C-alpha positions, 0 to 999 in steps of 0.5 A: 453603736456610736456616740450620738452627735451633739452629745458634748459631754461624751466628747473626749478632750484631745490634749497636746504635748506642745503648748499652743498647738492642738494635738491631732485626735487619734482615729476612732471607729466610734461612728454615730448611728443616729437615724436621719432626720425626716425631711418634710417639703410641702410641695411634694404632697400630691406629686407623682414620682417614679423611682427605680431600684425600689426594693431596697436601699436608697430606692426604697428609702427614697420612696418611703420618704416621698410617701411620707411627704404625701406623694404617689410613687411608682416603684420600678424593680426586678423583684417586689419589695416590702413597701405596702401603701395605698399610694405605692404602685410596684412596677416589675421590670428588668432595667437592663432590658430595653424592651422590658423598660418600654413595656413597663412604661406602657403600663405606667402611661395607662396608670397616670397622665403625668409624672412630676419626678423621676429618680434613677437609683437601680444598679449593681456593683460587682468586682470584676478584674480586667482579665475577666471583664469581657464584653458580656460582663461589660454589657451586663453592668452598663446596660443596667447602671447607665443605659437603663438611666438613659432609657428611663429618662427618655420614656419619662420625658413626655410624662414629665412635661405634663407634670409640674414638678419636672425634676430628675435625680440620678444616683451615682457613686464616689467609687469612680474617683477612688481607683478601686481594683476590679471596679473599672466597669462599675466606676465607668458607669458611675462617671457616665451618670455625671456625664448623662446629667450634665449632657441633658441639663440644657436640653431638658432645661428648655422645658423647665425640667431639672436634672441633678446627680446625688453621689453617695459614699459608703452607705449603710444599706442592708446589703452593705452592712451584711457584706462589710460591716458584719463579722470578722471584717467589720472593724477593718472596714469601720477603721478605713472609714475612720481614716477617710471620712471627715465626719464620724457618721454611719451614713444611712440610706435615709440621709441620701434620700433627704438630698434626693428630696431636696433636688426634687423639690422646688426649694432647689429650683435654681439648680440643674446639672449639679452633682451633690456628694453625700459621703461624710467628707470623704472626697471633700468635693 
């Protein structure tokens, strides 16, 4: 467990050997693990949201935050998740299948006459070297990570026009900026999400619908903790984060959800086509 932020008594004092010049503090893997502060935005109460990737990670955290703010949520995912709440409505759907998306929206339209918010989170991030990344693997990733976003927005557009919130948030990743071997297809989809957001901003803006991107860094979701921050390699990965993040923070899914809620709420009414990076100061953008 890391040191709580703001605990001045626990902060070490870095002393330099050259008078008048502060020494650079050594890299540390001591990260704050404090939970994200719950965000309360009154205008979310009574709104209707659709969130993909609802069963875990950022999608689940976003739904839980919306429910805590008094919203009703349709949660789209291939498999059911753990959320049980009277205002939560699970929608089983393979978002990599265009026909399945169309069928899911038949049920959604039968259940609600409008949507206020749409949040696209669902995605996969396999490492696939160029030699193994044939057309089938390309389609598998792109159909879910990018085409699925587009089709969900397309199916939602008329429902959003009937709502009052009129806000879309697409979740990307800083991965497309990092050049990680084996992530070329995944990175292409995440860069494409930014293009999708800006490409639709003016078109949807004519109807008063805003669309923004939230782009996380390395987030301590259940899956990421299990794959990278548990076991013998945990120290190595934390050491890497200590070198690249400006903030000594284990970013939680709830931190990302707070930024998503900000862009859904009317408090961000003047923003559309924007990319909000939530990475603890990794790429400093």
